[in-house]
C-alpha positions as CSV (number, residue, x, y, z in Angstrom):
1,M,23.0,79.0,-160.5
2,T,24.6,76.4,-162.7
3,E,28.3,75.5,-162.4
4,R,29.0,77.0,-165.8
5,T,27.5,80.3,-164.8
6,A,29.4,80.3,-161.5
7,L,32.7,79.7,-163.4
8,T,31.9,82.5,-165.8
9,C,31.1,85.0,-163.0
10,R,34.1,84.2,-160.9
11,P,36.7,86.1,-163.0
12,L,34.4,89.1,-163.1
13,R,34.0,89.1,-159.4
14,L,37.8,88.8,-158.9
15,A,38.3,91.8,-161.3
16,A,35.7,93.8,-159.5
17,A,37.3,93.0,-156.1
18,A,40.7,94.0,-157.4
19,A,39.4,97.3,-158.7
20,M,37.7,98.0,-155.3
21,M,40.9,97.3,-153.5
22,A,42.8,99.7,-155.8
23,L,40.2,102.4,-155.1
24,A,40.5,101.8,-151.4
25,A,44.2,101.9,-151.5
26,G,44.0,105.2,-153.3
27,C,42.5,106.8,-150.2
28,A,46.0,106.9,-148.6
29,T,47.3,110.4,-148.3
30,V,50.5,111.7,-149.9
31,P,52.4,114.6,-148.2
32,G,51.3,117.9,-149.9
33,E,54.9,119.1,-150.4
34,Q,55.7,116.0,-152.4
35,R,52.6,116.1,-154.7
36,D,52.7,117.5,-158.2
37,P,50.1,120.3,-158.6
38,R,49.1,118.7,-161.9
39,D,48.4,115.4,-160.2
40,P,46.2,116.2,-157.1
41,W,44.7,112.7,-157.3
42,E,48.1,110.9,-157.1
43,P,47.1,108.3,-154.5
44,Y,44.2,107.1,-156.7
45,N,46.2,107.3,-159.9
46,R,49.1,105.3,-158.5
47,S,46.7,102.6,-157.2
48,M,44.9,102.4,-160.6
49,T,48.2,102.3,-162.4
50,K,49.2,99.2,-160.3
51,F,45.8,97.6,-161.2
52,N,46.3,98.3,-164.9
53,D,49.8,97.0,-164.8
54,A,48.6,93.8,-163.1
55,V,46.0,93.3,-165.8
56,D,48.6,94.0,-168.5
57,D,51.1,91.5,-167.0
58,A,48.4,88.8,-166.7
59,V,46.5,89.2,-170.0
60,L,47.6,91.8,-172.5
61,K,51.4,91.5,-172.4
62,P,51.4,87.7,-173.0
63,V,48.9,88.0,-175.8
64,A,50.9,90.8,-177.4
65,T,54.1,88.9,-177.1
66,A,52.6,85.8,-178.8
67,Y,51.1,88.1,-181.5
68,R,54.6,89.6,-182.2
69,D,56.3,86.2,-182.2
70,V,53.8,84.5,-184.5
71,L,53.1,87.2,-187.1
72,P,56.0,88.5,-189.3
73,Q,56.9,92.1,-189.3
74,P,55.3,92.9,-192.8
75,V,51.9,91.6,-191.6
76,R,52.1,93.6,-188.4
77,T,53.1,96.7,-190.4
78,G,50.1,96.2,-192.6
79,V,47.8,96.0,-189.6
80,S,49.3,99.2,-188.2
81,N,48.8,101.0,-191.5
82,F,45.2,99.9,-191.7
83,F,44.3,101.3,-188.3
84,G,46.4,104.4,-189.0
85,N,44.4,105.0,-192.2
86,L,41.2,104.9,-190.1
87,S,42.6,107.4,-187.6
88,D,43.6,109.7,-190.5
89,A,39.9,110.1,-191.3
90,W,39.1,111.3,-187.8
91,S,42.3,113.5,-187.8
92,F,40.9,115.2,-190.9
93,V,37.8,116.2,-189.1
94,N,39.7,117.6,-186.1
95,N,42.2,119.5,-188.3
96,V,39.2,121.2,-189.9
97,L,37.7,122.0,-186.5
98,Q,41.0,123.5,-185.4
99,G,41.3,125.6,-188.5
100,K,44.5,124.0,-189.8
101,P,44.3,124.0,-193.6
102,E,47.6,122.3,-194.2
103,G,46.9,119.5,-191.7
104,S,43.4,119.1,-193.2
105,L,44.8,118.7,-196.8
106,H,47.5,116.2,-195.6
107,S,45.0,114.1,-193.7
108,F,42.4,114.2,-196.6
109,W,44.8,113.1,-199.3
110,R,46.4,110.5,-197.1
111,V,43.0,108.8,-196.7
112,V,42.2,109.1,-200.4
113,I,45.6,107.7,-201.6
114,N,46.0,105.0,-199.0
115,S,42.4,103.8,-199.3
116,T,42.8,103.3,-203.1
117,V,46.4,102.9,-204.1
118,G,47.3,101.5,-200.7
119,L,44.7,98.6,-200.9
120,G,42.4,99.9,-198.2
121,G,45.1,101.3,-196.0
122,V,47.2,98.2,-195.7
123,L,50.0,100.0,-197.6
124,D,51.1,103.5,-197.0
125,P,52.1,105.1,-200.3
126,A,51.1,108.6,-198.9
127,T,54.2,108.7,-196.7
128,E,56.4,108.0,-199.7
129,M,54.7,111.0,-201.3
130,R,55.7,113.1,-198.3
131,L,52.2,113.5,-197.0
132,E,52.9,113.7,-193.3
133,R,50.5,112.1,-190.8
134,R,49.0,114.8,-188.6
135,R,47.3,113.0,-185.7
136,E,44.6,115.0,-184.1
137,D,41.8,114.0,-181.7
138,F,39.0,115.8,-180.0
139,G,41.0,116.4,-176.8
140,Q,43.5,118.4,-178.9
141,T,40.7,120.3,-180.5
142,L,39.4,121.3,-177.1
143,G,42.8,122.3,-176.1
144,R,43.2,124.3,-179.3
145,W,40.2,126.4,-178.3
146,G,41.4,127.1,-174.8
147,V,40.0,124.3,-172.7
148,P,42.6,123.5,-170.0
149,P,43.8,119.9,-169.6
150,G,42.7,119.7,-166.0
151,P,44.3,117.2,-163.5
152,Y,46.1,114.1,-164.5
153,F,43.8,111.1,-164.4
154,V,44.4,107.3,-165.0
155,I,41.5,105.6,-166.7
156,P,40.8,102.0,-165.6
157,L,42.3,99.6,-168.3
158,L,43.0,102.5,-170.6
159,G,45.9,104.2,-168.8
160,P,47.1,107.8,-168.6
161,S,44.8,110.7,-169.5
162,T,43.5,114.1,-168.2
163,V,40.1,115.3,-167.3
164,R,39.8,117.1,-170.7
165,D,40.9,114.0,-172.7
166,T,38.7,111.8,-170.6
167,A,35.7,114.0,-171.4
168,A,36.6,113.9,-175.1
169,L,37.1,110.1,-175.2
170,P,33.4,109.3,-176.1
171,V,33.5,111.7,-179.0
172,D,36.8,110.1,-180.3
173,I,35.3,106.6,-180.0
174,Y,32.1,107.7,-181.9
175,G,34.0,109.7,-184.5
176,N,36.4,106.9,-185.4
177,P,35.2,105.0,-188.4
178,L,35.6,101.8,-186.5
179,G,32.9,103.0,-184.1
180,Q,30.5,103.3,-187.0
181,M,30.4,99.6,-187.8
182,H,27.0,98.1,-187.1
183,D,28.2,94.5,-187.0
184,V,29.1,94.2,-183.3
185,A,31.2,91.0,-183.7
186,W,33.4,92.6,-186.4
187,R,33.6,95.8,-184.5
188,N,34.7,94.2,-181.3
189,S,37.1,91.9,-183.1
190,L,38.8,94.8,-184.9
191,A,39.0,96.8,-181.7
192,A,40.6,93.9,-179.9
193,L,43.1,93.5,-182.7
194,Q,43.9,97.2,-182.6
195,V,44.6,97.0,-178.9
196,V,46.9,93.9,-179.2
197,N,48.7,95.4,-182.2
198,T,49.3,98.7,-180.3
199,R,50.6,96.8,-177.3
200,A,52.9,94.7,-179.4
201,T,54.6,97.8,-180.9
202,V,55.6,99.1,-177.5
203,L,56.8,95.9,-175.8
204,N,60.4,96.8,-175.9
205,A,59.8,100.4,-174.9
206,I,57.8,99.5,-171.8
207,D,60.3,96.9,-170.7
208,L,63.1,99.5,-171.0
209,L,61.0,102.0,-169.0
210,D,60.4,99.5,-166.2
211,A,64.1,98.6,-166.1
212,A,65.6,102.1,-166.3
213,A,63.1,104.5,-164.6
214,L,63.5,105.0,-160.8
215,D,59.8,105.7,-160.6
216,P,57.9,104.5,-163.7
217,Y,54.7,106.2,-162.6
218,T,56.3,109.6,-162.4
219,F,58.1,109.1,-165.6
220,T,55.0,108.0,-167.5
221,R,52.9,110.9,-166.0
222,D,55.5,113.6,-167.0
223,A,56.1,112.1,-170.4
224,Y,52.3,111.9,-171.1
225,L,51.6,115.5,-170.0
226,Q,54.5,116.9,-172.0
227,K,53.5,115.0,-175.1
228,R,49.9,116.2,-174.9
229,L,51.1,119.8,-174.5
230,N,53.3,119.4,-177.6
231,D,50.4,117.8,-179.5
232,V,48.0,120.7,-178.7
233,Y,50.6,123.4,-179.7
234,D,52.1,121.4,-182.6
235,G,55.5,121.1,-181.0
236,N,55.7,124.8,-180.0
237,P,54.3,125.1,-176.5
238,P,54.2,128.5,-174.8
239,V,57.3,129.4,-172.7
240,D,56.6,129.8,-169.0
241,E,58.1,133.2,-168.2
242,E,57.4,133.0,-164.4
243,R,60.5,133.6,-162.4
244,Y,61.4,131.0,-159.8
245,D,64.7,132.4,-158.7
246,L,63.3,135.4,-156.8
247,D,62.0,135.0,-153.3
248,E,58.6,136.6,-152.9
249,A,59.5,137.6,-149.3
250,D,62.8,139.2,-150.4
251,P,62.6,143.0,-149.7
252,A,65.2,143.6,-152.4
253,A,62.8,142.2,-155.0
254,Q,60.0,144.5,-154.0
255,P,59.8,148.1,-155.2
256,P,60.2,150.8,-152.6
257,A,57.1,152.5,-151.1
258,G,55.7,155.2,-153.3
259,A,57.7,154.1,-156.4
260,T,56.0,153.7,-159.7
261,P,55.8,150.1,-160.8
262,G,58.1,149.5,-163.8
263,A,60.1,152.7,-163.2
264,A,63.9,152.6,-163.2
265,P,65.4,152.8,-159.7
266,A,66.9,156.1,-158.6
267,K,70.7,156.4,-158.6
268,R,72.3,156.4,-155.2
269,P,74.4,159.4,-154.2
270,N,78.2,158.9,-154.4
271,R,79.5,159.0,-150.9
272,R,83.0,157.9,-151.5
273,S,85.7,159.5,-149.4
274,P,88.0,162.1,-150.9
275,R,90.5,160.6,-153.3
276,R,94.1,160.5,-152.0
277,V,96.6,161.6,-154.6
278,Q,99.7,159.5,-154.8
279,P,103.1,160.8,-156.0
280,A,104.2,159.7,-159.5
281,P,107.0,157.1,-159.4
282,T,110.5,158.4,-160.3
283,S,113.6,156.6,-161.3
284,E,115.6,158.4,-158.6
285,A,116.2,156.7,-155.3
286,P,113.8,157.8,-152.6
287,S,115.0,160.5,-150.3
288,Q,115.6,159.6,-146.6
289,T,113.9,162.9,-145.6
290,P,110.3,162.1,-144.3
291,V,107.6,164.1,-146.1
292,A,104.0,164.0,-144.9
293,E,101.2,163.3,-147.5
294,A,97.7,164.7,-147.1
295,A,94.4,164.8,-148.9
296,V,93.4,167.7,-151.1
297,G,92.1,170.6,-149.2
298,E,93.5,169.6,-145.8
299,P,96.1,172.0,-144.2
300,V,99.4,170.2,-143.5
301,A,102.2,171.5,-141.4
302,T,105.5,169.9,-142.2
303,A,108.8,170.7,-140.5
304,A,111.7,170.6,-142.8
305,Q,114.8,169.0,-141.4
306,D,116.7,171.5,-139.2
307,A,114.5,174.4,-140.6
308,G,111.7,176.0,-138.7
309,T,109.4,176.8,-141.7
310,T,105.8,175.8,-142.2
311,V,104.6,174.5,-145.6
312,A,100.9,174.9,-146.5
313,A,99.1,172.0,-148.3
314,P,98.9,172.3,-152.1
315,S,95.8,173.3,-153.9
316,A,93.5,171.0,-155.8
317,A,95.2,171.8,-159.1
318,E,98.7,171.4,-157.7
319,A,97.8,168.2,-156.1
320,T,97.2,166.5,-159.4
321,A,100.7,167.3,-160.6
322,P,103.6,165.0,-159.8
323,M,105.0,165.8,-156.4
324,V,108.7,166.6,-156.2
325,T,110.3,166.0,-152.9
326,A,112.8,168.7,-151.9
327,V,115.6,168.1,-149.5
328,A,116.5,171.1,-147.3
329,P,120.2,171.9,-147.5
330,A,122.3,171.3,-144.4
331,P,123.4,174.5,-142.6
332,A,126.9,175.7,-143.3
333,E,129.4,175.2,-140.5
334,P,130.5,178.4,-138.8
335,I,133.9,179.7,-139.6
336,H,136.0,180.3,-136.6
């Protein structure tokens, strides 16, 4: 092996060794109660994310920073418009496959107008004509027809994805007009330019994410899954109606034995004690003669002061009327 060949193979060996170390580190276990059910392969995904971040910091980020600093903003905008026009052609195909006539018409006329009036897509007059860009890919098409996203999965060097989007990736690469170029040198050069331009547009966003997020991996995963859900349902994802505030083991949440599911619960009998009737307030001063109060229907024996008479309890009708307290007259003094 010549010295030149050895120097060429050395970076490849280092990259392969780093990837193997990331895979080996992914074998570490994470407690089940701390693992998101959408991310069952979290140990591997975290390790692959660290590997991708290391490659990005070493290669892609410096190149994208130099690209942003050297080229002026109008040139970079023209590059973004050019690749966006190519993606509109593939979006038109996926809009048709998803049965979206409005999105299909928007994507079709965007390609026609930007490819002609827009000088091959460098300019974007279609946006000025209020023709919105409806980005669609084959992963969204599969989701439109009921294919579940599957677990979260980080692709080496490409970043966040899901099992469904990873399976659709070869179709997206083949369906993009850039993948139809037969000149390998031009195709690879344009693909590299697209990657660098895309990375340059998100330099500030990723720097802000790394500085603000407590856990950039969790934030990126949740943001990606939420975005893909909105993409599949065009911004109107279904509402999860599952109740999380009821305990499954709570007997109060379970219907009684023999009850029909969905039936209204039976009313409980009223077991309140008999109501005690209070006398109506009067403006007169209260009498100093003690008078016993009793519930309706209970016999009461009251002794009038210095009188040996027995008073029966009032009836139910009489009990509702205001009670008047009578004071027994004092006996007359005997005349000698």
